[in-house]
C-alpha positions in Angstrom: -45.2 61.4 -15.4 -42.6 63.3 -13.4 -41.1 61.8 -10.3 -42.8 64.4 -8.2 -46.2 63.5 -9.7 -45.6 59.8 -10.1 -44.5 59.0 -6.6 -46.0 61.4 -4.0 -45.8 60.2 -0.4 -44.2 57.0 -1.6 -47.2 55.7 -3.5 -46.9 55.4 -7.3 -49.4 57.5 -9.2 -50.7 54.4 -11.2 -51.5 52.6 -7.9 -53.6 55.6 -6.6 -55.4 55.8 -9.9 -56.1 52.0 -10.0 -57.3 52.3 -6.3 -59.6 55.0 -7.2 -61.0 53.1 -10.3 -61.7 50.1 -8.2 -63.3 52.0 -5.4 -65.6 53.9 -7.8 -66.6 50.7 -9.5 -67.4 48.8 -6.3 -69.3 51.6 -4.7 -71.2 52.3 -7.9 -72.3 48.7 -8.4 -73.2 48.3 -4.7 -75.3 51.6 -5.0 -77.0 50.3 -8.1 -77.8 46.9 -6.6 -79.1 48.1 -3.2 -80.7 51.4 -4.1 -81.2 51.4 -7.9 -79.7 53.6 -10.7 -82.6 56.2 -10.3 -82.6 56.5 -6.4 -82.3 60.1 -5.3 -79.2 59.2 -3.3 -77.5 57.7 -6.4 -78.7 60.5 -8.7 -77.7 63.3 -6.4 -74.3 61.8 -5.6 -73.6 61.6 -9.4 -75.0 65.1 -9.9 -73.3 66.9 -7.1 -70.2 64.9 -6.2 -68.9 62.2 -8.6 -70.0 63.9 -11.8 -68.4 67.2 -11.1 -65.1 65.7 -9.8 -64.8 63.6 -13.0 -65.8 66.5 -15.2 -63.2 68.7 -13.6 -60.5 66.1 -14.1 -61.5 65.6 -17.7 -61.6 69.4 -18.3 -58.1 69.7 -16.9 -56.8 67.3 -19.6 -58.8 68.6 -22.4 -57.7 72.2 -21.5 -54.1 71.4 -22.5 -54.6 69.2 -25.5 -54.6 71.9 -28.1 -51.3 73.7 -26.9 -49.7 70.4 -26.2 -50.5 69.0 -29.7 -49.4 72.2 -31.4 -46.1 72.6 -29.4 -45.2 68.9 -29.6 -45.9 68.6 -33.3 -44.1 71.8 -34.2 -41.1 70.9 -32.1 -41.1 67.3 -33.4 -41.0 68.5 -37.1 -38.5 71.3 -36.3 -36.4 68.9 -34.4 -36.2 66.4 -37.2 -34.1 69.0 -39.0 -35.2 68.7 -42.6 -38.4 68.1 -44.6 -37.1 64.9 -46.2 -36.8 63.3 -42.7 -40.2 64.5 -41.7 -41.6 62.8 -44.9 -39.8 59.6 -44.2 -40.8 59.3 -40.5 -44.4 60.4 -41.4 -44.7 57.7 -44.1 -43.3 55.0 -41.6 -45.6 56.2 -38.9 -48.7 56.1 -41.2 -47.7 52.7 -42.6 -47.3 51.2 -39.1 -50.8 52.6 -38.2 -52.5 51.1 -41.1 -50.8 47.6 -40.7 -51.7 47.4 -37.0 -55.2 48.7 -37.5 -56.0 46.2 -40.2 -54.6 43.5 -38.0 -56.9 44.4 -35.1 -60.0 44.5 -37.4 -59.1 41.1 -38.8 -59.0 39.7 -35.2 -62.3 41.1 -34.3 -64.1 40.0 -37.5 -62.7 36.4 -37.0 -64.1 36.1 -33.5 -67.4 37.6 -34.2 -67.8 35.2 -37.2 -66.7 32.3 -35.1 -68.8 32.9 -32.0 -71.8 34.7 -33.6 -72.9 36.8 -30.6 -75.8 38.3 -32.4 -77.7 35.1 -32.4 -77.8 35.1 -28.6 -80.0 38.2 -28.5 -83.7 37.3 -28.2 -86.4 39.4 -30.0 -87.8 40.4 -26.6 -84.5 41.7 -25.4 -83.9 43.6 -28.6 -87.3 45.3 -28.3 -86.6 46.3 -24.7 -83.2 47.8 -25.4 -84.3 49.6 -28.5 -87.2 51.2 -26.4 -84.8 52.1 -23.5 -82.1 53.8 -25.7 -84.3 55.0 -28.7 -83.6 58.7 -27.7 -79.9 58.2 -27.5 -79.9 56.4 -30.8 -81.8 59.1 -32.5 -79.2 61.6 -31.3 -76.3 59.5 -32.6 -78.1 59.1 -35.9 -78.3 62.9 -36.3 -74.7 63.3 -35.5 -73.8 60.5 -38.1 -75.3 62.6 -40.8 -72.6 65.3 -40.1 -69.8 63.0 -39.3 -69.4 60.7 -42.4 -65.8 60.1 -43.7 -65.1 61.1 -47.4 -63.1 63.3 -49.6 -64.2 66.4 -47.7 -62.6 65.1 -44.6 -59.3 64.9 -46.4 -59.8 68.4 -47.8 -60.7 69.7 -44.2 -57.4 68.4 -42.8 -56.0 71.6 -44.5 -57.6 73.9 -41.9 -58.7 77.3 -43.1 -58.6 78.7 -39.6 -56.3 77.2 -36.9 -58.0 79.2 -34.1 -61.3 77.7 -35.2 -59.8 74.2 -35.3 -58.6 74.8 -31.7 -62.0 75.8 -30.6 -63.7 73.0 -32.2 -60.9 70.5 -31.0 -60.2 69.6 -34.6 -57.0 67.7 -34.0 -56.4 66.9 -37.6 -56.5 70.6 -38.5 -54.3 71.5 -35.5 -51.8 68.7 -36.4 -51.6 70.0 -40.0 -51.0 73.5 -38.8 -48.3 72.3 -36.4 -46.6 70.3 -39.2 -46.5 73.4 -41.4 -45.4 75.6 -38.6 -42.5 73.2 -37.7 -41.5 72.7 -41.3 -41.4 76.6 -41.8 -39.1 76.8 -38.8 -36.6 74.6 -40.5 -36.5 77.0 -43.5 -35.9 80.4 -41.8 -32.6 81.7 -40.5 -30.9 79.9 -37.5 -31.2 82.9 -35.2 -34.8 83.4 -35.7 -35.6 79.6 -35.6 -33.8 79.5 -32.2 -36.1 82.1 -30.7 -39.3 80.4 -31.9 -38.0 76.9 -30.7 -37.3 78.3 -27.3 -40.9 79.7 -27.1 -42.3 76.3 -28.1 -40.0 74.4 -25.7 -41.2 76.6 -22.9 -44.9 76.2 -23.8 -44.3 72.5 -23.9 -42.7 72.4 -20.6 -45.4 74.5 -18.9 -48.1 72.3 -20.4 -46.4 69.1 -18.9 -46.3 70.9 -15.6 -50.0 71.4 -15.9 -50.3 67.6 -16.5 -48.7 67.1 -13.0 -51.5 69.4 -11.5 -54.2 67.3 -13.1 -52.6 64.1 -11.9 -53.0 65.2 -8.3 -56.8 64.8 -8.6 -56.6 61.9 -11.1 -57.4 59.2 -8.4 -60.5 61.2 -7.5 -61.6 62.0 -11.0 -61.2 58.4 -12.0 -63.4 57.2 -9.1 -66.0 59.8 -10.0 -66.1 58.8 -13.6 -66.4 55.0 -13.0 -69.0 55.5 -10.2 -71.1 57.3 -12.7 -71.1 54.4 -15.1 -71.5 51.6 -12.5 -74.1 53.3 -10.4 -76.3 53.9 -13.5 -76.1 50.7 -15.3 -74.9 48.2 -12.7 -74.6 44.7 -14.1 -78.1 44.3 -15.6 -77.3 45.2 -19.2 -74.2 43.0 -19.3 -76.3 39.8 -18.9 -78.3 39.9 -22.3 -75.2 41.3 -24.2 -72.7 39.1 -22.6 -71.5 37.3 -25.6 -71.2 40.6 -27.6 -69.1 42.0 -24.7 -67.0 38.9 -24.4 -66.1 38.9 -28.1 -65.2 42.6 -28.1 -63.2 42.3 -24.9 -61.6 39.1 -26.0 -60.5 40.5 -29.4 -59.1 43.7 -27.7 -57.1 41.5 -25.2 -55.8 39.3 -28.0 -54.6 42.4 -30.0 -53.2 44.1 -26.8 -51.4 41.0 -25.4 -50.4 38.9 -28.6 -50.2 41.4 -31.5 -48.4 44.1 -29.5 -46.2 41.7 -27.7 -45.1 40.1 -31.1 -44.3 43.6 -32.5 -42.4 44.7 -29.4 -40.4 41.5 -29.3 -39.5 40.9 -32.9 -39.7 44.4 -34.5 -38.8 46.7 -31.6 -36.6 44.4 -29.6 -38.1 45.3 -26.3 -39.4 43.0 -23.6 -43.4 43.3 -23.7 -43.5 42.8 -19.9 -41.1 45.8 -19.3 -43.0 47.9 -21.9 -46.3 47.3 -20.4 -45.0 47.9 -16.8 -43.7 51.3 -17.9 -46.9 52.5 -19.6 -49.3 51.6 -16.8 -50.2 55.3 -16.1 -51.4 56.0 -19.7 -53.2 52.7 -19.8 -55.1 53.4 -16.6 -55.8 57.0 -17.7 -57.1 55.8 -21.0 -59.4 53.3 -19.3 -60.8 55.8 -16.8 -61.3 58.8 -19.3 -62.2 56.8 -22.5 -60.3 59.4 -24.4 -57.2 59.1 -26.5 -56.9 62.9 -26.7 -57.4 63.3 -22.9 -54.7 60.7 -22.3 -52.2 62.4 -24.8 -50.4 64.5 -22.2 -49.8 61.4 -20.0 -48.7 59.4 -23.0 -46.1 62.0 -24.1 -44.7 62.4 -20.6 -44.6 58.5 -20.3 -42.9 58.1 -23.7 -40.2 60.6 -22.8 -39.6 60.0 -19.1 -40.3 56.2 -18.6 -39.4 54.9 -22.1 -36.7 57.4 -22.8 -38.0 58.1 -26.4 -36.5 61.4 -27.8 -39.0 64.3 -27.5 -39.0 65.0 -31.2 -40.2 61.5 -32.0 -42.7 61.3 -29.2 -44.0 64.8 -29.9 -44.5 63.8 -33.7 -45.9 60.3 -33.5 -48.2 60.5 -30.5 -50.4 63.3 -31.4 -50.8 61.7 -34.9 -51.6 58.5 -33.1 -54.2 60.0 -30.9 -56.1 61.1 -34.0 -55.3 58.5 -36.6 -54.2 55.2 -34.9 -57.3 53.8 -33.5 -56.7 50.0 -33.3 -59.2 49.4 -30.6 -61.8 51.6 -32.2 -61.7 50.0 -35.6 -61.8 46.5 -34.0 -64.9 47.5 -32.0 -66.6 48.9 -35.2 -65.9 45.7 -37.1 -67.3 43.5 -34.4 -70.3 45.7 -33.8 -71.3 45.8 -37.5 -71.3 42.1 -37.8 -73.0 41.7 -34.5 -75.8 43.9 -35.4 -76.0 42.4 -38.8 -76.5 39.0 -37.1 -79.1 40.5 -34.7 -81.3 41.9 -37.6 -80.7 38.9 -39.9 -78.6 40.9 -42.5 -76.3 38.5 -44.3 -73.0 39.8 -45.3 -70.8 38.0 -47.9 -67.0 37.7 -47.6 -66.8 40.6 -50.0 -69.1 42.7 -47.8 -66.9 41.8 -44.7 -63.8 42.9 -46.7 -65.5 46.3 -47.3 -66.3 46.4 -43.6 -62.7 46.0 -42.7 -61.6 48.7 -45.1 -64.3 51.1 -43.9 -63.4 50.4 -40.2 -59.7 51.2 -40.9 -60.6 54.4 -42.8 -63.3 55.7 -40.4 -61.1 55.1 -37.4 -59.0 58.0 -38.8 -62.1 60.3 -38.7 -63.2 59.1 -35.2 -62.9 61.7 -32.4 -60.6 60.8 -29.7 -63.1 61.5 -27.0 -65.7 59.3 -25.2 -68.1 57.7 -27.8 -66.4 59.5 -30.7 -66.6 56.4 -32.9 -70.4 55.9 -32.6 -71.6 58.5 -35.2 -69.2 57.0 -37.9 -70.3 53.5 -36.8 -73.9 54.3 -37.8 -72.7 55.4 -41.2 -71.1 52.0 -41.8 -74.3 50.3 -40.6 -76.3 52.2 -43.2 -74.0 51.1 -46.0 -75.0 47.5 -45.5 -78.7 47.9 -44.7 -78.4 47.4 -40.9 -80.9 49.6 -39.1 -79.2 52.6 -37.6 -81.5 52.3 -34.6 -79.6 49.2 -33.8 -76.9 51.3 -32.2 -79.3 51.4 -29.3 -78.6 47.7 -28.5 -75.0 48.6 -27.5 -75.3 52.0 -25.9 -75.9 50.5 -22.4 -72.5 48.6 -22.5 -70.6 50.9 -24.7 -69.0 52.8 -21.9 -67.1 49.8 -20.6 -66.1 49.0 -24.1 -65.1 52.5 -24.8 -62.8 52.5 -21.8 -61.3 49.2 -22.9 -60.7 50.0 -26.6 -59.2 53.3 -25.6 -56.5 51.4 -23.7 -55.7 49.5 -26.9 -55.7 52.8 -28.9 -53.2 54.4 -26.6 -51.0 51.4 -26.2 -50.8 51.1 -30.0 -49.7 54.8 -30.1 -46.9 54.1 -27.6 -45.8 50.8 -29.5 -45.6 52.9 -32.7 -43.5 55.6 -31.0 -41.0 53.0 -29.9 -40.9 51.4 -33.4 -40.2 54.8 -35.1 -37.6 55.8 -32.6 -35.7 52.4 -33.0 -36.1 52.5 -36.8 -34.5 56.1 -36.8 -31.7 54.8 -34.7 -32.2 57.5 -32.0 -33.4 55.1 -29.2 -32.1 51.8 -27.7 -34.8 49.6 -26.1 -32.1 48.1 -24.0 -31.2 51.4 -22.4 -34.2 52.7 -20.5 -34.5 55.4 -17.9 -34.6 54.3 -14.2 -38.1 54.0 -12.7 
């Protein structure tokens, strides 16, 4: 964030956002407990106040995702100078993504096997939740039929129409077009390349200023989004699914605190405490929006201004990460598959669990970086192992809080990857950081 947006009136932006999050959560829980989630006051507050404010905040962020991704990717590739360097950095980035994603899934599978949360769900609770969320589950299953990951997904990365990709928010297609555009810039004459780079730099700067505008209403938008969740569900659904929630959140915390800290300390050479202190704004934005794509503008601004990562590295790695580096999502998918298998009495061998791990890593690439974007693909994995797809209804009531939490891990992992790539390319020193 810029200094103007990050510290208006002497109060840091992340403090304002956190305050909005806490106020929205407390007021929502109180409203749910005293009035009930279906009371006209609660419903109308969500419909006419909290919902619209939260939607406006999200729309502002999504409005700039496409130009930001295109400009940052194109500038990142063009700024790297030559295609050989682009290939080297791209290979290192994808390798880092795969290693950290596999590590996160392994942590989740270990915990779910150790604690077996599925065995704590009684048949009566299972029936009640299935009835409550049967409609939502049916919708997710329909979406799953159109969202499976396969060879066609790889083919579709090479977009036929970048305008259509922009309309559909197909970030893989936009990223591919941006890479091709940036690579082509390095192959034309220097005078022409300079003109186009200037246009892209201006576009990038304008979009980042729009981020500042969005951050002005961020505390209110966050409060509205969180109020909508807590006022509707309260604490009731957390009780029968407590063990499942504990396992997912525990695994996410382990990966966030232990795995990332290990990588930061030994591979990047940076203090984990200093790192996490500097990325508070993206983490809070990720938690409140449940969207890696929606958090991308905040992440890029943070990487450049608070971590000091060169724009060409941040602009290349972070858009890729927002689409492909889903550590938290893959962890969540692995835990959920084994949890639902336990609930429905489906036995999975070690070989089956290894396949689950591979599928979670692969499908995380195809998961949309938007709230609930992983659920359609998750249903596809369930079907592979004979677990009823309707079982997704068991977790829909608590998925929002888990979605918020796993998005924090996704975004944090993107920023860890960015520092690793910058350090490995010898263009950034973790001991020389911008003042905050």
